[in-house]
SERO-4910 file (N, C-alpha, C, O; in steps of 0.05 Angstrom, whole numbers):
BEGIN
 pado doro    nc1    nc2    nc3   cac1   cac2   cac3    cc1    cc2    cc3    oc1    oc2    oc3
  Unk    A     10    -23     -4      0     -4     -1     21     19      1     44     15      8
  Unk    A     14     39     -5     26     71     -8      6     84     10    -13     73     20
  Unk    A     15    111     12      6    120     35    -28    129     36    -44    132     54
  Unk    A    -28    131     21    -57    137     18    -66    118     15    -85    116     31
  Unk    A    -62     92      0    -81     66     12    -79     67     38   -100     75     47
  Unk    A    -59     60     56    -60     60     82    -73     74    108    -80     65    130
  Unk    A    -75    114     90   -103    116    101   -133    118    101   -152    127    113
  Unk    A   -125    102     76   -167     94     72   -166     73     82   -186     73     96
  Unk    A   -156     55     85   -149     33    101   -166     43    133   -190     37    135
  Unk    A   -156     55    147   -140     73    172   -179     83    162   -193     62    162
  Unk    A   -189     99    157   -209    112    146   -253     94    151   -276     99    158
  Unk    A   -232     72    137   -247     51    132   -254     30    153   -270     12    152
  Unk    A   -232     40    176   -234     15    199   -260     33    227   -271     55    230
  Unk    A   -260     13    236   -285     14    260   -270     43    284   -281     51    304
  Unk    A   -251     51    277   -245     63    314   -236     83    310   -212     87    306
  Unk    A   -262    108    310   -269    133    306   -237    144    322   -222    155    306
  Unk    A   -230    142    343   -198    161    346   -174    148    330   -150    154    335
  Unk    A   -181    130    307   -160    128    294   -172    148    270   -158    167    264
  Unk    A   -187    145    261   -197    170    234   -199    192    235   -198    208    216
  Unk    A   -203    198    263   -203    231    283   -175    241    284   -170    265    287
  Unk    A   -151    218    281   -121    226    268   -122    237    248   -120    261    245
  Unk    A   -125    216    229   -119    217    201   -140    249    182   -132    262    163
  Unk    A   -161    250    194   -178    281    193   -176    303    204   -184    325    196
  Unk    A   -162    296    230   -141    319    239   -123    325    238   -119    349    237
  Unk    A   -109    312    238    -80    320    226    -66    308    210    -44    319    208
  Unk    A    -69    284    191    -55    278    169    -70    290    135    -61    291    112
  Unk    A    -91    297    146   -109    297    107   -115    336    121   -136    347    129
  Unk    A    -86    348    119    -98    372    124   -124    386     99   -124    386     74
  Unk    A   -143    397    118   -164    415    119   -189    388    112   -213    392    111
  Unk    A   -180    370    109   -206    344    101   -229    348    123   -227    356    146
  Unk    A   -251    342    108   -276    349    139   -280    326    146   -266    305    142
  Unk    A   -302    329    161   -304    304    180   -293    307    205   -305    295    223
  Unk    A   -271    323    211   -254    313    233   -270    316    262   -265    306    284
  Unk    A   -291    336    253   -312    331    286   -329    309    288   -336    297    308
  Unk    A   -336    305    258   -361    281    270   -342    261    275   -353    240    281
  Unk    A   -314    260    275   -306    241    286   -300    244    316   -296    226    332
  Unk    A   -300    267    319   -290    276    350   -317    267    372   -314    258    395
  Unk    A   -333    270    365   -365    269    370   -364    225    371   -366    208    388
  Unk    A   -361    226    348   -362    194    354   -333    173    367   -327    149    368
  Unk    A   -320    197    377   -287    193    394   -306    190    419   -313    167    425
  Unk    A   -316    213    433   -332    216    464   -345    191    465   -343    177    485
  Unk    A   -369    181    430   -384    172    448   -383    139    441   -403    124    438
  Unk    A   -356    132    441   -340    105    439   -344     94    460   -342    107    481
  Unk    A   -350     72    460   -347     55    497   -317     39    498   -311     25    517
  Unk    A   -302     43    477   -265     48    485   -255     71    501   -232     70    511
  Unk    A   -272     96    505   -262    107    510   -271    128    535   -261    146    547
  Unk    A   -303    110    534   -318    108    561   -294    105    584   -284    120    601
  Unk    A   -291     72    574   -271     54    585   -251     63    603   -253     59    627
  Unk    A   -228     78    593   -202     86    592   -205    114    616   -189    116    634
  Unk    A   -234    137    610   -229    147    623   -245    144    652   -247    164    667
  Unk    A   -254    121    658   -262    115    679   -245     93    693   -250     78    712
  Unk    A   -224     97    676   -197     84    693   -192    102    717   -195     96    740
  Unk    A   -181    133    701   -170    153    707   -171    154    744   -151    157    758
  Unk    A   -199    152    756   -202    142    784   -186    171    802   -182    192    790
  Unk    A   -179    168    828   -183    196    838   -144    195    841   -130    175    840
  Unk    A   -136    222    845   -122    234    839   -115    262    876   -116    286    881
  Unk    A   -107    230    894   -106    252    924    -93    232    945    -88    208    947
  Unk    A    -91    248    955    -73    231    984    -98    213    991   -122    218    992
  Unk    A    -78    181    995    -87    153   1003   -104    153    976   -127    145    978
  Unk    A    -93    162    947   -110    138    923    -79    124    920    -57    130    930
  Unk    A    -90     99    899    -71     82    896    -63     95    869    -81     92    853
  Unk    A    -35    111    855    -30    115    841     -3    102    828     18    106    840
  Unk    A     -3     89    809     17     78    791     36     83    780     35    106    771
  Unk    A     60     68    773     92     90    777     97    103    749     87     90    731
  Unk    A    110    124    741    115    139    720    105    113    701     84    115    690
  Unk    A    116     97    699    120     82    663    105     68    657    110     54    637
  Unk    A     84     65    669     53     50    673     34     71    657     31     96    658
  Unk    A     24     52    643     11     63    625    -18     75    641    -33     92    631
  Unk    A    -23     58    676    -47     61    678    -47     87    708    -64     94    725
  Unk    A    -16     98    701     -5    142    710    -23    155    705    -21    160    681
  Unk    A    -48    168    717    -63    191    701    -54    206    687    -70    215    669
  Unk    A    -24    219    688    -15    232    658    -22    220    635    -37    227    617
  Unk    A      1    187    642     -6    170    617    -39    168    602    -50    179    582
  Unk    A    -48    150    623    -74    152    613    -88    180    591    -98    181    569
  Unk    A    -82    202    616    -99    232    595    -83    234    565    -92    235    542
  Unk    A    -51    235    575    -45    230    542    -47    204    529    -31    201    511
  Unk    A    -54    196    532    -75    175    513   -100    175    515   -111    154    508
  Unk    A   -113    193    524   -145    203    521   -138    225    497   -147    232    475
  Unk    A   -122    231    510   -117    267    481   -113    246    448   -127    242    428
  Unk    A    -87    238    458    -78    231    431    -97    217    411    -91    211    388
  Unk    A   -132    208    429   -147    195    407   -172    212    408   -194    203    400
  Unk    A   -168    246    421   -181    258    406   -197    264    425   -219    273    418
  Unk    A   -190    260    455   -208    276    476   -195    298    488   -172    295    497
  Unk    A   -210    326    490   -200    354    491   -205    361    517   -216    347    534
  Unk    A   -196    389    519   -206    403    553   -227    399    550   -225    395    526
  Unk    A   -253    394    555   -283    395    575   -300    391    562   -321    402    558
  Unk    A   -282    359    545   -296    338    543   -307    325    564   -331    322    562
  Unk    A   -295    315    587   -312    286    592   -296    305    630   -273    311    635
  Unk    A   -316    306    642   -324    315    674   -300    295    682   -279    304    692
  Unk    A   -303    271    677   -285    248    690   -254    258    688   -238    252    706
  Unk    A   -248    267    676   -225    288    661   -217    312    678   -198    313    693
  Unk    A   -236    330    673   -225    349    686   -227    358    721   -218    377    734
  Unk    A   -241    338    727   -249    320    753   -206    326    765   -195    344    777
  Unk    A   -198    305    755   -169    291    756   -150    314    741   -127    306    743
  Unk    A   -150    333    730   -143    368    720   -145    371    738   -128    360    752
  Unk    A   -163    386    748   -168    394    769   -150    391    796   -137    412    801
  Unk    A   -146    371    812   -138    350    829   -109    354    829    -97    360    850
  Unk    A    -96    350    802    -71    346    806    -57    382    803    -34    389    810
  Unk    A    -79    400    790    -74    423    790    -65    451    817    -49    469    821
  Unk    A    -96    428    834    -92    434    863    -63    425    872    -56    431    895
  Unk    A    -48    412    858    -34    411    884      0    408    885     15    389    891
  Unk    A      3    437    876     35    439    875     50    445    893     39    460    909
  Unk    A     73    439    898     92    437    920     95    468    923     84    482    906
  Unk    A    113    486    950    111    504    951    132    512    934    133    534    923
  Unk    A    149    492    932    174    507    905    155    520    873    164    539    859
  Unk    A    123    502    865    119    500    843    121    482    816    115    483    793
  Unk    A    134    461    839    134    437    822     91    415    827     74    413    845
  Unk    A     93    409    807     64    394    815     70    367    818     82    354    801
  Unk    A     59    354    847     65    336    853     41    316    854     18    325    854
  Unk    A     46    284    855     35    262    854     43    251    882     65    253    892
  Unk    A     15    237    896     10    227    919     33    201    929     48    208    911
  Unk    A     46    182    940     61    161    928     75    155    944     82    171    961
  Unk    A     88    118    945    108    122    970    131    121    951    131    113    928
  Unk    A    156    131    968    173    128    954    191    100    963    194     88    984
  Unk    A    201     95    938    224     74    951    231     56    968    253     49    957
  Unk    A    228     41    992    240     25   1013    231     46   1039    242     51   1060
  Unk    A    201     56   1024    181     67   1047    160     60   1049    148     61   1028
  Unk    A    141     48   1075    121     45   1083     94     62   1079     70     55   1079
  Unk    A    110     95   1076     92    117   1088     90    130   1049    103    128   1029
  Unk    A     68    140   1058     64    155   1021     56    181   1028     42    189   1047
  Unk    A     68    192   1010     68    230   1015     66    242    971     65    233    948
  Unk    A     66    270    991     70    282    956     97    285    956    114    283    974
  Unk    A     96    290    934    130    288    921    125    298    892    103    300    882
  Unk    A    143    303    883    150    321    863    180    300    850    199    306    865
  Unk    A    186    287    837    199    281    827    205    295    795    189    313    789
  Unk    A    219    291    779    216    317    751    203    294    733    202    303    710
  Unk    A    194    272    734    176    263    722    145    248    732    133    228    725
  Unk    A    137    278    762    117    262    760    116    300    757     94    305    748
  Unk    A    126    319    759    116    356    745    124    344    727    133    325    740
  Unk    A    129    339    707    130    355    674    111    336    660     99    345    641
  Unk    A    107    306    670     77    288    658     60    319    665     56    338    650
  Unk    A     50    314    694     33    333    701     23    360    690      2    368    682
  Unk    A     61    373    694     53    407    668     45    404    643     29    421    635
  Unk    A     53    385    628     39    373    586     19    363    598     11    354    576
  Unk    A      0    353    616    -28    346    603    -50    371    610    -71    378    597
  Unk    A    -39    382    634    -53    422    637    -58    433    617    -78    443    607
  Unk    A    -29    429    612    -35    455    582    -42    446    560    -52    459    542
  Unk    A    -37    414    558    -40    397    518    -76    402    534    -94    408    518
  Unk    A    -84    400    563   -118    398    557   -124    433    562   -146    432    574
  Unk    A   -120    453    561   -115    483    548   -108    501    571   -106    526    568
  Unk    A   -105    491    592   -103    508    616    -76    517    626    -67    515    649
  Unk    A    -63    528    605    -34    544    613    -45    573    610    -32    593    604
  Unk    A    -70    572    615    -71    610    632    -70    611    659    -67    631    673
  Unk    A    -73    579    667    -64    577    700    -41    588    704    -20    584    692
  Unk    A    -46    606    728    -10    615    742     12    583    745     34    575    738
  Unk    A    -14    574    762      5    553    775     16    533    750     27    513    759
  Unk    A     16    534    719     19    530    702     45    537    695     65    526    685
  Unk    A     37    561    703     58    586    682     82    570    710    104    560    706
  Unk    A     72    574    729     99    564    754    115    547    749    140    544    748
  Unk    A     88    531    743    119    505    736    125    500    716    138    479    714
  Unk    A    120    510    697    139    527    671    178    538    677    200    530    669
  Unk    A    162    567    701    179    577    705    206    551    721    230    555    724
  Unk    A    198    538    725    212    520    755    227    495    731    250    488    732
  Unk    A    213    489    718    227    473    689    253    491    676    274    484    685
  Unk    A    253    508    662    275    520    670    298    517    675    318    504    668
  Unk    A    288    540    700    308    533    732    318    500    740    339    498    754
  Unk    A    307    480    733    311    455    749    332    448    721    339    424    723
  Unk    A    347    462    692    354    462    664    387    440    684    382    435    707
  Unk    A    402    434    679    421    434    693    446    412    667    445    392    653
  Unk    A    462    432    673    498    417    658    503    398    667    512    398    690
  Unk    A    498    365    646    505    347    643    528    335    623    529    346    601
  Unk    A    541    320    625    557    309    607    543    310    571    553    315    549
  Unk    A    521    305    580    516    309    549    506    322    543    497    316    521
  Unk    A    493    353    553    490    374    567    479    388    573    473    386    597
  Unk    A    468    413    557    451    421    595    421    421    588    406    436    576
  Unk    A    418    393    602    377    388    602    366    384    627    371    397    648
  Unk    A    348    361    626    338    349    656    354    331    659    363    318    640
  Unk    A    361    325    693    369    313    704    346    294    719    321    298    720
  Unk    A    363    270    731    337    257    751    340    277    774    359    271    789
  Unk    A    327    301    782    330    309    810    311    295    823    291    284    815
  Unk    A    325    299    854    315    297    875    289    306    883    279    326    872
  Unk    A    274    290    903    238    294    901    247    320    931    265    313    948
  Unk    A    237    338    932    256    362    948    242    359    976    245    375    996
  Unk    A    218    328    974    216    328   1015    233    308   1017    251    313   1032
  Unk    A    233    280   1002    241    251   1012    277    250   1010    293    238   1024
  Unk    A    281    270    984    309    262    977    311    247    959    331    251    946
  Unk    A    294    226    948    290    199    933    297    205    916    286    226    913
  Unk    A    316    200    890    328    214    860    328    201    848    334    209    826
  Unk    A    324    167    849    313    157    826    343    142    822    363    146    836
  Unk    A    337    120    794    357    104    791    387    114    772    408    104    764
  Unk    A    376    133    770    404    143    748    433    154    754    434    164    776
  Unk    A    454    154    741    463    165    748    481    196    758    492    208    740
  Unk    A    484    208    784    473    235    786    482    242    771    499    227    760
  Unk    A    479    263    761    488    291    746    484    276    712    495    287    693
  Unk    A    471    258    709    471    255    683    447    254    671    432    239    682
  Unk    A    433    271    641    411    275    625    404    254    638    419    237    647
  Unk    A    365    255    641    349    239    640    338    246    611    328    265    600
  Unk    A    345    222    603    323    226    563    282    225    575    263    230    559
  Unk    A    278    219    601    251    202    597    246    232    599    236    243    579
  Unk    A    252    250    626    230    276    626    248    295    607    237    316    598
  Unk    A    268    292    602    280    319    587    250    317    565    237    338    562
  Unk    A    240    293    552    222    280    530    193    296    540    177    304    523
  Unk    A    189    300    566    165    306    580    171    332    578    159    347    563
  Unk    A    192    340    593    192    378    597    187    383    559    164    391    553
  Unk    A    209    377    534    199    378    505    166    374    497    155    392    484
  Unk    A    152    355    503    126    360    496    102    389    519     82    403    514
  Unk    A    124    384    549     99    408    555    112    439    535     98    456    524
  Unk    A    131    438    535    139    465    522    120    464    493    113    486    486
  Unk    A    112    439    474    115    446    450     79    461    448     72    473    428
  Unk    A     58    458    474     45    470    477     47    501    480     28    516    476
  Unk    A     66    507    485     71    540    485     85    557    459    105    549    446
  Unk    A     65    588    454     72    597    435     98    596    428    112    596    448
  Unk    A    113    594    401    147    588    403    145    625    412    143    619    436
  Unk    A    145    647    412    159    669    410    154    667    444    155    689    454
  Unk    A    149    648    459    142    648    487    162    625    500    155    618    522
  Unk    A    184    614    492    196    586    494    216    596    498    223    612    481
  Unk    A    235    591    523    263    606    520    283    588    511    285    565    518
  Unk    A    298    601    496    322    592    470    336    560    490    355    547    481
  Unk    A    326    554    509    344    537    533    333    510    515    348    493    504
  Unk    A    299    510    515    289    487    502    293    475    477    291    451    473
  Unk    A    300    497    455    313    479    430    335    474    441    345    454    431
  Unk    A    350    485    462    389    476    464    374    435    476    378    415    463
  Unk    A    357    435    504    352    412    502    349    390    484    360    368    483
  Unk    A    328    406    468    317    391    449    346    367    436    348    342    433
  Unk    A    370    398    427    386    381    419    404    364    425    418    350    411
  Unk    A    401    369    454    413    346    478    401    314    465    414    293    461
  Unk    A    382    318    463    363    292    462    385    280    439    403    263    440
  Unk    A    374    297    418    382    274    396    416    273    401    424    252    391
  Unk    A    442    292    413    461    281    421    466    253    433    485    238    427
  Unk    A    436    248    458    445    227    458    441    207    445    459    189    445
  Unk    A    418    205    432    433    181    412    449    180    403    463    159    407
  Unk    A    460    203    382    492    205    374    505    192    387    512    170    378
  Unk    A    511    198    412    535    183    425    520    155    436    518    162    460
  Unk    A    513    138    436    493    118    449    510    102    451    512     90    472
  Unk    A    531     96    426    546     80    431    568     84    454    575     64    465
  Unk    A    574     97    458    594    113    489    583    128    506    601    133    522
  Unk    A    569    135    511    559    153    532    530    144    542    516    162    551
  Unk    A    521    119    542    491    115    545    487    132    571    506    134    587
  Unk    A    468    143    574    451    146    599    435    120    618    418    105    609
  Unk    A    445    121    643    439    103    671    412     89    665    392     98    676
  Unk    A    409     64    645    382     46    641    364     57    609    344     47    599
  Unk    A    377     76    602    365     93    577    379     81    539    384     95    520
  Unk    A    380     52    541    383     49    518    371     53    491    349     64    489
  Unk    A    382     45    472    373     43    440    375     22    426    375     21    402
  Unk    A    377      3    440    362    -24    420    338    -34    414    323    -20    401
  Unk    A    327    -63    422    318    -71    404    288    -65    416    265    -66    405
  Unk    A    297    -59    443    268    -42    463    261    -22    450    238    -17    444
  Unk    A    290     -1    442    274     21    450    268     26    408    253     45    404
  Unk    A    274     19    394    261      2    370    241     -3    361    231     -1    338
  Unk    A    234    -12    380    206    -30    374    189    -24    395    194    -29    418
  Unk    A    156     -9    384    154      9    409    132     -3    411    119    -14    393
  Unk    A    121     -1    452    108    -13    463     76      4    472     72     22    488
  Unk    A     59    -12    457     44      5    456     21     -4    487     25    -27    496
  Unk    A      0     12    502      1     42    484     25     53    496     29     44    519
  Unk    A     39     65    489     62     84    496     65     98    500     54    115    486
  Unk    A     91    108    533     85    126    550    116    115    559    115    108    582
  Unk    A    140    113    549    163    109    564    180    118    545    169    123    523
  Unk    A    213    124    546    238    132    521    231    110    511    225     90    522
  Unk    A    232    116    481    225     96    460    235    109    434    236    134    437
  Unk    A    241    102    414    224    110    380    214    130    367    221    147    350
  Unk    A    190    122    384    162    141    388    162    153    403    149    172    393
  Unk    A    167    158    422    153    181    443    193    204    439    197    223    454
  Unk    A    209    198    425    227    213    417    227    226    404    234    249    406
  Unk    A    215    210    375    205    228    348    173    237    358    164    256    345
  Unk    A    161    230    372    131    248    382    138    275    384    131    294    370
  Unk    A    153    276    407    170    299    423    187    322    408    181    346    406
  Unk    A    212    305    398    222    324    377    206    333    350    215    353    340
  Unk    A    192    326    343    189    321    310    175    350    317    181    366    299
  Unk    A    157    363    337    153    394    347    164    414    343    153    436    346
  Unk    A    183    410    338    214    437    329    224    432    311    245    421    302
  Unk    A    201    443    303    217    436    268    243    461    270    255    456    249
  Unk    A    252    473    278    273    480    275    295    473    283    313    490    285
  Unk    A    300    449    290    307    427    292    330    414    254    354    409    250
  Unk    A    310    415    241    314    405    219    314    429    199    326    425    177
  Unk    A    302    455    205    286    481    172    307    505    190    318    501    212
  Unk    A    307    523    178    314    549    179    350    552    193    366    534    197
  Unk    A    352    574    197    378    583    201    393    562    220    415    552    218
  Unk    A    365    558    248    382    538    274    387    515    264    400    500    280
  Unk    A    380    504    240    373    468    242    401    468    230    412    482    213
  Unk    A    412    443    249    438    431    250    435    402    229    416    387    230
  Unk    A    461    398    207    459    381    198    461    356    210    451    337    199
  Unk    A    474    352    239    472    329    253    445    326    266    433    304    267
  Unk    A    438    342    274    413    338    282    396    337    255    372    336    262
  Unk    A    398    338    232    379    330    221    380    294    212    361    278    210
  Unk    A    403    290    208    422    267    208    401    246    222    390    227    212
  Unk    A    400    258    253    395    238    278    363    227    274    353    204    275
  Unk    A    349    255    267    324    248    267    315    236    239    292    229    236
  Unk    A    330    234    222    327    206    195    329    186    213    314    166    211
  Unk    A    346    189    231    360    153    228    333    146    250    324    124    247
  Unk    A    325    157    262    294    148    290    286    144    262    292    125    248
  Unk    A    271    166    256    250    165    231    259    133    215    244    114    219
  Unk    A    279    131    201    287    101    192    275     79    210    256     65    205
  Unk    A    294     80    240    285     59    252    254     56    253    241     41    238
  Unk    A    241     74    276    214     73    275    200     55    251    189     33    257
  Unk    A    202     67    220    197     46    209    208     19    202    195     -2    204
  Unk    A    228     21    194    241     -9    203    234    -27    220    227    -49    213
  Unk    A    236    -17    247    215    -44    267    190    -41    267    178    -61    271
  Unk    A    175    -20    262    151    -23    269    125    -39    246    106    -55    246
  Unk    A    139    -20    227    111    -20    203    127    -28    177    147    -24    163
  Unk    A     92    -51    180    101    -74    155    104    -56    129     93    -34    128
  Unk    A    123    -69    102    117    -79     80     94    -61     69     97    -41     55
  Unk    A     67    -73     77     42    -61     59     32    -31     89      9    -24     95
  Unk    A     56    -23     98     51     10    113     30      3    130     36     20    147
  Unk    A     15     -6    136     15    -13    167     27    -21    186     50    -30    183
  Unk    A      9    -21    219     28    -33    240     15    -51    261     -5    -41    270
  Unk    A     23    -78    272     14    -88    281     30    -80    309     50    -66    307
  Unk    A     21    -86    333     27    -86    351     61   -111    356     66   -135    353
  Unk    A     70    -94    361     92   -125    366     98   -125    400    103   -147    410
  Unk    A     96   -108    414     98   -102    444     76    -90    459     68    -67    454
  Unk    A     66   -107    478     40    -89    484     38    -93    513     46   -115    521
  Unk    A     29    -75    530     20    -75    564     -5    -87    568    -26    -78    560
  Unk    A      0   -108    583    -38   -118    587    -49   -100    599    -37    -80    604
  Unk    A    -76   -105    606    -95    -90    602   -114    -77    588   -137    -71    595
  Unk    A    -98    -72    557   -108    -62    535   -121    -74    511   -126    -64    489
  Unk    A   -126   -107    525   -137   -125    497   -166   -126    478   -177   -140    461
  Unk    A   -170   -101    494   -193    -96    478   -199    -72    452   -218    -66    437
  Unk    A   -162    -61    459   -165    -40    435   -143    -41    415   -121    -46    426
  Unk    A   -142    -37    384   -119    -46    370   -102    -47    372    -87    -64    363
  Unk    A    -98    -30    382    -64    -36    397    -49    -41    423    -27    -36    434
  Unk    A    -70    -54    426    -67    -77    457    -61    -97    446    -41   -106    458
  Unk    A    -68   -111    430    -68   -145    427    -39   -137    390    -32   -115    381
  Unk    A    -35   -155    385     -7   -171    358    -13   -185    352      3   -204    356
  Unk    A    -37   -193    338    -47   -205    320    -50   -187    293    -35   -184    274
  Unk    A    -71   -181    296    -79   -161    261    -73   -127    272    -72   -116    294
  Unk    A    -69   -118    244    -55    -89    238    -77    -69    258   -102    -71    254
  Unk    A    -68    -52    273    -82    -43    277    -85     -1    275    -68     15    283
  Unk    A   -110      3    264   -109     25    257   -102     42    277    -82     54    270
  Unk    A   -111     47    300    -96     70    322    -66     71    320    -55     93    321
  Unk    A    -57     56    319    -26     55    312    -12     49    302     11     44    310
  Unk    A    -28     45    265    -16     61    252    -19     98    239     -4    114    227
  Unk    A    -46     99    249    -53    129    250    -36    143    264    -33    167    260
  Unk    A    -25    131    280     -6    152    305     23    148    289     35    169    283
  Unk    A     31    130    285     60    120    281     69    159    238     84    177    230
  Unk    A     38    141    233     50    166    204     34    197    221     42    218    210
  Unk    A     16    202    243     24    229    256     54    236    259     63    256    247
  Unk    A     67    221    275     83    231    284    112    231    259    132    245    263
  Unk    A    108    214    237    129    223    213    110    237    202    123    255    191
  Unk    A     87    240    198     81    262    180     85    294    197     64    306    197
  Unk    A     97    301    204    114    330    229    138    330    210    150    350    202
  Unk    A    146    297    204    179    303    197    179    299    161    200    294    148
  Unk    A    154    303    149    155    298    119    183    297     97    194    282     81
  Unk    A    187    331    111    210    334    104    236    328    105    252    345     97
  Unk    A    246    301    115    263    291    124    267    255    105    283    237    102
  Unk    A    232    264     96    232    231     78    250    224     76    264    210     92
  Unk    A    257    237     46    279    215     32    310    212     48    324    192     48
  Unk    A    318    237     63    337    226     82    329    197    100    344    178    103
  Unk    A    310    200    107    296    168    135    293    149    113    292    126    121
  Unk    A    289    152     77    283    121     61    325    125     59    332    102     54
  Unk    A    340    134     60    371    128     50    384    118     70    403    104     63
  Unk    A    380    120    101    385    113    121    397     84    119    377     75    107
  Unk    A    408     70    120    431     44    120    415     35    150    416     55    164
  Unk    A    403     19    161    396      9    181    417    -11    198    424     -5    221
  Unk    A    423    -28    187    438    -38    190    472    -41    194    486    -62    194
  Unk    A    479     -8    200    499      5    190    492     26    217    503     47    218
  Unk    A    474     18    236    477     47    268    480     28    287    467     11    299
  Unk    A    513     39    284    513     29    313    489     22    337    474     42    339
  Unk    A    481     -2    360    479      1    385    488     13    402    512     17    404
  Unk    A    470     21    417    485     17    444    510     10    464    524     24    480
  Unk    A    509    -17    455    529    -24    463    564    -28    441    584    -41    446
  Unk    A    556    -11    419    579     -9    399    572    -41    378    588    -57    369
  Unk    A    554    -41    378    544    -66    358    533    -63    342    524    -41    344
  Unk    A    522    -79    315    507    -65    299    487    -96    300    493   -118    310
  Unk    A    458    -86    283    425    -96    286    414    -98    262    416    -80    245
  Unk    A    401   -125    256    390   -116    245    355   -124    256    348   -144    269
  Unk    A    339   -103    245    314   -112    255    306   -139    242    319   -152    225
  Unk    A    283   -145    253    247   -166    253    236   -155    241    219   -143    253
  Unk    A    237   -151    210    212   -144    192    194   -148    211    195   -165    229
  Unk    A    171   -126    205    140   -129    218    132   -140    198    138   -142    174
  Unk    A    107   -152    222     97   -173    202     71   -167    191     52   -165    207
  Unk    A     68   -160    159     43   -161    146     21   -188    148     23   -212    149
  Unk    A      1   -170    149    -13   -193    151    -29   -204    127    -37   -193    107
  Unk    A    -31   -234    138    -51   -246    108    -72   -227     98    -86   -233     78
***
């Protein structure tokens, strides 16, 4: 299939969220996006995900940052599916609760037990406050002064690391818990979360350090064979997307970096960054997109078996639409991505690898 055929296949599917992505993000000016949005909100699958949001208060059983059950991750998935600010009272209640829990320093907090402790408390690792700030902005709460304060603190938290000036795994101000990474290293996950948050802020209001941190994220990819941040490799698990997307991988990297066209176009563009983006695009396609252009998930979190992106048997319209959406932002680099020799790319361990071709459904 060509791209047009793939999009036609998605539009013929029974998934309103996949159809909404195509009409709203891939077919410029195409009619029907508003209708698909209405169908997304009426879809039982959307309703079931919104029900999973639960509570965001002291005593609530909150999942870990990497889990798709973590409320900011569920909110991101719902937004990817077409849910927007004001669409669902369950979403609004959780957003209200998140906004109501900034720490005195301005970072947003979640209620959880620190590793090694039996006591839960409100705390804010950067993967808390960045993820919360991102969803508050995405759902239209950028005018809230608490969100503006969190963005200011986010810039204050930028740190000079061996990879460049970006976001590290900073200790929680209340407990001192810092996470498993090496002190002083860049944290690719919280850096991508911060970049996604700032992508919802108008370009003329973004500090220049934000684009600099995006360059550092690309530098982490370039330096993967010699300077890998602890626990953030770039091998097979990085290149094969795990659905729904929550943690650092090729999809989340491109989803964040593709929102900053200054990386590959205009006077600030660096040829090294263009090359890195093209390599990441090539990996996303080679490891996840079948020869017919469709995406059959190869790795899935449990609990999403009722969704096309939560099974590994047949092509998923939603996963296909999302991958196309991420690649579409980088269409200008498509010829360079097509010219990348995947087998010649060094891995985090200094070797090379050949991707296992994604399946084509019979």
